[in-house]
VMD Tcl script that draws the C-alpha trace (Angstrom):
set ca {
  {0.63 21.27 -24.14}
  {1.37 19.35 -27.29}
  {1.97 16.01 -25.60}
  {-1.26 14.06 -26.07}
  {0.15 12.04 -28.96}
  {3.27 10.91 -26.87}
  {3.22 7.26 -25.83}
  {3.83 7.93 -22.15}
  {0.75 10.16 -21.71}
  {-2.09 8.53 -19.83}
  {-5.45 8.09 -21.37}
  {-7.07 10.11 -18.51}
  {-4.82 13.02 -19.24}
  {-5.71 12.94 -22.93}
  {-9.35 12.82 -22.12}
  {-8.99 15.72 -19.68}
  {-7.09 17.85 -22.29}
  {-9.69 17.09 -24.84}
  {-12.44 18.01 -22.52}
  {-10.74 21.38 -21.61}
  {-10.20 22.17 -25.36}
  {-13.82 21.31 -26.17}
  {-15.01 23.71 -23.38}
  {-12.74 26.44 -24.57}
  {-13.89 26.10 -28.19}
  {-17.57 26.31 -27.14}
  {-16.85 29.33 -24.91}
  {-17.70 27.51 -21.74}
  {-15.99 28.08 -18.44}
  {-13.17 25.57 -17.60}
  {-13.31 24.57 -13.94}
  {-10.33 25.24 -11.81}
  {-10.74 22.06 -9.69}
  {-10.53 18.38 -10.60}
  {-14.22 17.44 -10.71}
  {-14.06 14.25 -12.70}
  {-14.07 10.54 -11.84}
  {-11.66 8.01 -13.42}
  {-12.74 6.78 -16.90}
  {-14.72 3.53 -16.72}
  {-13.06 1.50 -19.40}
  {-15.65 -1.38 -18.94}
  {-18.63 0.61 -20.03}
  {-18.68 2.13 -23.41}
  {-21.63 4.20 -24.67}
  {-19.92 4.26 -28.16}
  {-17.06 1.87 -29.09}
  {-13.73 3.62 -28.23}
  {-15.44 6.53 -26.54}
  {-15.71 6.96 -22.68}
  {-17.30 9.75 -20.70}
  {-16.31 11.48 -17.50}
  {-19.07 11.62 -14.71}
  {-19.12 14.76 -12.60}
  {-18.67 14.56 -8.93}
  {-20.78 16.51 -6.45}
  {-20.15 20.15 -6.58}
  {-19.16 20.14 -2.82}
  {-16.26 17.73 -3.57}
  {-13.03 18.93 -5.03}
  {-9.45 17.78 -5.38}
  {-6.31 19.85 -5.25}
  {-2.83 18.82 -6.47}
  {-1.22 21.12 -3.96}
  {-2.91 19.18 -1.08}
  {-1.54 15.91 -2.51}
  {2.00 17.23 -2.76}
  {1.84 18.74 0.75}
  {0.57 15.43 2.18}
  {3.30 13.46 0.49}
  {6.02 16.00 1.78}
  {4.75 15.83 5.34}
  {4.35 12.01 5.47}
  {7.42 11.06 3.40}
  {9.19 9.24 6.36}
  {6.10 7.31 7.19}
  {5.75 6.43 3.53}
  {9.26 5.00 3.35}
  {8.68 3.09 6.61}
  {5.34 1.61 5.02}
  {7.31 0.48 2.08}
  {9.97 -1.29 4.19}
  {7.20 -3.06 6.19}
  {5.38 -3.97 3.09}
  {8.37 -5.61 1.51}
  {9.18 -7.42 4.83}
  {12.58 -5.69 4.85}
  {12.41 -5.13 8.59}
  {12.74 -8.87 9.22}
  {15.77 -9.14 6.91}
  {18.76 -7.35 8.40}
  {20.93 -7.86 5.25}
  {18.27 -6.43 2.86}
  {17.45 -3.62 5.25}
  {21.15 -2.62 5.53}
  {21.31 -2.65 1.63}
  {18.29 -0.45 1.39}
  {19.64 1.90 4.27}
  {22.88 2.30 2.26}
  {20.92 3.86 -0.55}
  {20.28 7.08 1.54}
  {21.43 9.25 -1.30}
  {18.86 7.83 -3.61}
  {16.05 8.26 -0.96}
  {17.28 11.75 -0.16}
  {17.36 12.78 -3.81}
  {13.68 11.51 -4.33}
  {12.69 13.59 -1.36}
  {14.45 16.63 -2.70}
  {12.72 16.26 -5.99}
  {9.35 15.95 -4.20}
  {10.05 19.03 -2.22}
  {11.17 20.97 -5.30}
  {7.82 19.98 -6.96}
  {5.92 21.05 -3.77}
  {7.75 24.44 -3.77}
  {7.01 24.96 -7.50}
  {3.40 23.96 -6.93}
  {3.17 26.37 -3.94}
  {4.52 29.20 -6.09}
  {2.05 28.34 -9.02}
  {-0.79 28.25 -6.48}
  {0.35 31.64 -5.08}
  {0.43 33.06 -8.56}
  {-3.02 31.44 -9.36}
  {-4.47 32.82 -6.14}
  {-3.11 36.33 -7.02}
  {-4.59 36.12 -10.50}
  {-7.91 34.91 -9.04}
  {-7.87 37.83 -6.62}
  {-7.16 40.16 -9.47}
  {-9.77 38.48 -11.64}
  {-12.39 38.73 -8.87}
  {-11.47 42.18 -7.86}
  {-11.08 43.53 -11.42}
  {-12.52 41.44 -14.15}
  {-15.55 39.96 -12.53}
  {-16.43 43.17 -10.83}
  {-15.85 45.12 -14.02}
  {-17.76 42.58 -16.09}
  {-20.61 42.60 -13.67}
  {-20.60 46.37 -13.73}
  {-20.49 46.46 -17.48}
  {-23.31 43.91 -17.56}
  {-25.40 46.18 -15.34}
  {-24.50 49.09 -17.56}
  {-25.46 47.11 -20.58}
  {-28.78 46.21 -19.00}
  {-29.35 49.77 -17.95}
  {-28.42 51.00 -21.59}
  {-30.83 48.36 -23.04}
  {-33.53 49.53 -20.76}
  {-32.81 53.09 -21.60}
  {-32.53 52.19 -25.32}
  {-36.01 50.52 -25.11}
  {-37.46 53.44 -23.27}
  {-35.88 55.91 -25.68}
  {-37.03 53.90 -28.66}
  {-40.60 54.27 -27.41}
  {-40.00 57.96 -26.83}
  {-38.50 58.24 -30.26}
  {-41.62 56.59 -31.67}
  {-43.77 59.11 -29.98}
  {-41.59 62.10 -30.82}
  {-40.93 61.17 -34.38}
  {-43.75 63.15 -35.55}
  {-42.61 66.17 -33.76}
  {-38.81 66.20 -33.80}
  {-35.87 64.43 -35.22}
  {-33.48 65.62 -32.55}
  {-33.64 62.37 -30.68}
  {-31.97 60.50 -33.53}
  {-28.62 61.91 -32.52}
  {-29.21 60.75 -28.86}
  {-29.95 57.18 -30.11}
  {-26.79 57.27 -32.17}
  {-24.84 58.28 -29.12}
  {-26.32 55.51 -27.07}
  {-25.48 52.96 -29.72}
  {-21.97 54.18 -29.79}
  {-21.69 53.85 -26.04}
  {-23.05 50.34 -26.21}
  {-20.43 49.52 -28.98}
  {-17.57 50.87 -26.64}
  {-18.89 48.71 -23.74}
  {-18.88 45.56 -25.96}
  {-15.36 46.36 -27.13}
  {-14.10 46.74 -23.44}
  {-15.79 43.36 -22.48}
  {-14.09 41.75 -25.46}
  {-10.76 43.17 -24.44}
  {-11.14 41.72 -20.91}
  {-11.90 38.31 -22.29}
  {-8.78 38.37 -24.44}
  {-6.41 39.52 -21.70}
  {-7.39 37.44 -18.63}
  {-8.53 34.18 -20.10}
  {-5.25 33.33 -21.90}
  {-3.46 33.81 -18.42}
  {-5.92 31.37 -16.91}
  {-5.21 28.76 -19.72}
  {-1.42 29.06 -19.12}
  {-1.93 28.42 -15.42}
  {-4.07 25.33 -16.15}
  {-1.33 24.00 -18.52}
  {1.28 24.35 -15.75}
  {-1.08 22.67 -13.34}
  {-1.49 19.68 -15.72}
  {2.37 19.44 -16.14}
  {2.75 19.15 -12.24}
  {0.04 16.39 -12.36}
  {2.08 14.42 -14.86}
  {5.21 14.73 -12.75}
  {3.35 13.58 -9.66}
  {1.95 10.51 -11.45}
  {5.46 9.61 -12.71}
  {6.82 9.86 -9.12}
  {4.04 7.66 -7.92}
  {4.83 5.08 -10.64}
  {8.59 5.16 -9.59}
  {7.57 4.50 -5.90}
  {5.48 1.47 -6.98}
  {8.24 0.15 -9.09}
  {10.84 0.34 -6.27}
  {8.45 -1.44 -4.01}
  {7.94 -4.36 -6.29}
  {11.78 -4.73 -6.79}
  {12.49 -4.66 -3.09}
  {9.75 -7.28 -2.40}
  {10.99 -9.68 -5.03}
  {14.58 -9.46 -4.02}
  {13.68 -9.94 -0.37}
  {11.72 -13.15 -1.25}
  {14.53 -14.64 -3.33}
  {17.12 -14.02 -0.62}
  {14.79 -15.42 2.05}
  {14.35 -18.69 -0.08}
  {18.09 -19.04 -0.69}
  {19.04 -18.47 3.04}
  {16.33 -20.98 4.18}
  {17.71 -23.64 1.69}
  {21.27 -23.11 2.88}
  {20.26 -23.41 6.50}
  {18.33 -26.75 5.88}
  {21.37 -28.09 4.03}
  {23.74 -27.13 6.78}
  {21.44 -28.83 9.40}
  {21.39 -32.10 7.49}
  {25.25 -32.07 7.10}
  {25.67 -31.38 10.77}
  {23.41 -34.28 11.59}
  {25.45 -36.67 9.30}
  {28.71 -35.49 10.81}
  {27.39 -36.19 14.39}
  {26.19 -39.56 13.27}
  {29.52 -40.40 11.78}
  {31.32 -39.29 14.88}
  {29.17 -41.47 17.06}
  {29.86 -44.46 14.78}
  {33.60 -43.85 14.83}
  {33.43 -43.68 18.68}
  {31.53 -46.84 18.83}
  {33.92 -48.61 16.56}
  {36.88 -47.42 18.63}
  {35.23 -48.84 21.71}
  {34.65 -52.17 19.93}
  {38.33 -52.19 18.88}
  {39.26 -51.84 22.54}
  {36.97 -54.54 23.37}
  {38.57 -56.79 20.80}
  {42.06 -55.99 22.29}
  {40.79 -56.95 25.62}
  {39.35 -60.10 24.44}
  {42.53 -60.99 22.62}
  {44.41 -60.37 25.85}
  {42.05 -62.77 27.57}
  {42.46 -65.27 24.79}
  {46.22 -65.22 25.34}
  {45.84 -65.83 29.05}
  {43.42 -68.66 28.20}
  {45.96 -70.22 25.78}
  {48.48 -70.16 28.58}
  {46.10 -71.87 30.85}
  {44.86 -74.24 28.05}
  {46.47 -77.12 29.58}
  {44.81 -76.56 32.89}
  {41.18 -76.08 31.60}
  {40.10 -77.03 28.06}
  {36.37 -76.34 28.76}
  {37.08 -72.77 29.66}
  {38.95 -72.34 26.32}
  {35.95 -73.54 24.42}
  {33.71 -71.15 26.27}
  {36.03 -68.39 25.60}
  {36.39 -69.23 21.84}
  {32.60 -69.07 21.50}
  {32.70 -65.61 23.26}
  {35.37 -64.51 20.77}
  {33.32 -65.66 17.84}
  {30.23 -63.75 19.05}
  {32.24 -60.56 19.64}
  {33.88 -60.78 16.15}
  {30.43 -61.23 14.70}
  {29.39 -58.00 16.53}
  {32.53 -56.27 15.31}
  {31.79 -57.30 11.76}
  {28.15 -56.08 12.05}
  {29.33 -52.72 13.41}
  {31.83 -52.45 10.66}
  {29.09 -53.00 8.03}
  {26.89 -50.47 9.88}
  {29.78 -47.98 9.55}
  {30.08 -48.61 5.86}
  {26.28 -48.06 5.54}
  {26.53 -44.78 7.44}
  {29.48 -43.74 5.18}
  {27.28 -44.40 2.12}
  {24.49 -42.31 3.54}
  {26.97 -39.60 4.38}
  {28.16 -39.66 0.73}
  {24.58 -39.43 -0.43}
  {23.85 -36.49 1.85}
  {27.16 -34.88 0.81}
  {25.96 -35.03 -2.75}
  {22.67 -33.35 -1.83}
  {24.64 -30.64 -0.15}
  {26.60 -30.10 -3.44}
  {23.21 -29.95 -5.19}
  {21.96 -27.44 -2.71}
  {25.14 -25.40 -3.17}
  {24.51 -25.34 -6.92}
  {20.84 -24.24 -6.31}
  {22.26 -21.47 -4.05}
  {24.61 -20.49 -6.80}
  {21.73 -20.33 -9.26}
  {19.89 -18.10 -6.95}
  {22.79 -15.79 -6.67}
  {22.98 -15.57 -10.41}
  {19.22 -14.76 -10.45}
  {19.79 -12.03 -7.85}
  {22.55 -10.57 -10.11}
  {20.08 -10.73 -13.09}
  {17.45 -8.81 -11.09}
  {20.17 -6.30 -10.16}
  {20.87 -5.88 -13.89}
  {17.16 -5.58 -14.71}
  {16.82 -2.91 -12.03}
  {19.67 -0.99 -13.46}
  {17.93 -1.18 -16.89}
  {14.73 0.25 -15.43}
  {16.58 3.07 -13.76}
  {18.21 3.86 -17.11}
  {14.83 4.06 -18.77}
  {13.62 6.36 -16.02}
  {16.62 8.63 -16.42}
  {16.02 8.53 -20.21}
  {12.70 10.42 -19.65}
  {14.25 13.16 -17.53}
  {14.55 16.61 -19.26}
  {17.95 17.45 -17.85}
  {19.65 14.49 -16.13}
  {21.17 15.43 -12.82}
  {24.85 14.11 -12.32}
  {24.17 13.50 -8.68}
  {21.24 11.35 -9.52}
  {23.54 9.16 -11.76}
  {25.95 8.75 -8.79}
  {23.34 7.51 -6.32}
  {21.93 5.08 -9.04}
  {25.42 3.51 -9.58}
  {26.28 3.26 -5.95}
  {23.61 0.59 -5.03}
  {24.48 -1.35 -8.16}
  {28.25 -1.57 -7.15}
  {27.27 -2.53 -3.69}
}
mol new
graphics top color blue
foreach p $ca { graphics top sphere $p radius 0.5 }
foreach p [lrange $ca 0 end-1] q [lrange $ca 1 end] { graphics top cylinder $p $q radius 0.2 }
display resetview
């Protein structure tokens, strides 16, 4: 795979490819299992050089197992993402995410396709392994035994030749035949190495490609999780601020209503007192003392009315201040809405970048990306 110089290739994949190439160059056996730990970027033996550490031989990792687990637990994974982003407590956000069923279904279809491809490749790999075990390994082992037997026979014949050289030269032709047989065995062994090992290398390249696609899907899932969580937090803050503003405005409206009711009651009292004053004026000639007492009561009530009117004006001023605060909160809410729109735009840009890395973009994939943006 000629991808190690591409900017999107992870350093672990580059190191793994270099390790495989180094083993093949040295004629060593390349393991069929992932037996390496992650690179420790904190500890360097040489500046810019990191080493893999081998795991225990009993431990192994299979890409096929990872894909099967992801396929079987896909619904649980989506539920965990919703719970992690607190979308279950926000009906509006949950409804918006639920509307993206096409997007979720497409992602699941991609995973299922990758799982099926991986199962096919594993099946081919197992068939080649069976063939290699039944043919190549058995044949190589047999040839090695033949070579060892021929070497023993050659050694024995060499000693016999040394003993018979003085008497006969007929054994020289037998030695030549044995050497020719040994040469034929070596050529057959070389032919097996040239036929079966390239097939093994091709299978390993396909497995590495599946690993890259799996890591890309995992990265996409993490990106969606962070976007959903950020959007949920912003919506929650905006709704909370709006509810607080509405509560304050409702309290002011209730206070103003009570003040108006009290003012109305005082007006009725004033009317009653004025009626009493009129009656007192008619009876002024009869009792001047009572008129003076009533005048004092009228003065007291007028002071109370003036005080209540001033109180109503103060409440009106407070109501104006709170109304201004409500306007400020409305502007803040508008700002949050603009921020949400900006996040939607950034999300679209991220989806465009992901689509840019696809080999053959799927038209259905473009449709389910546009639908959540329009909603």
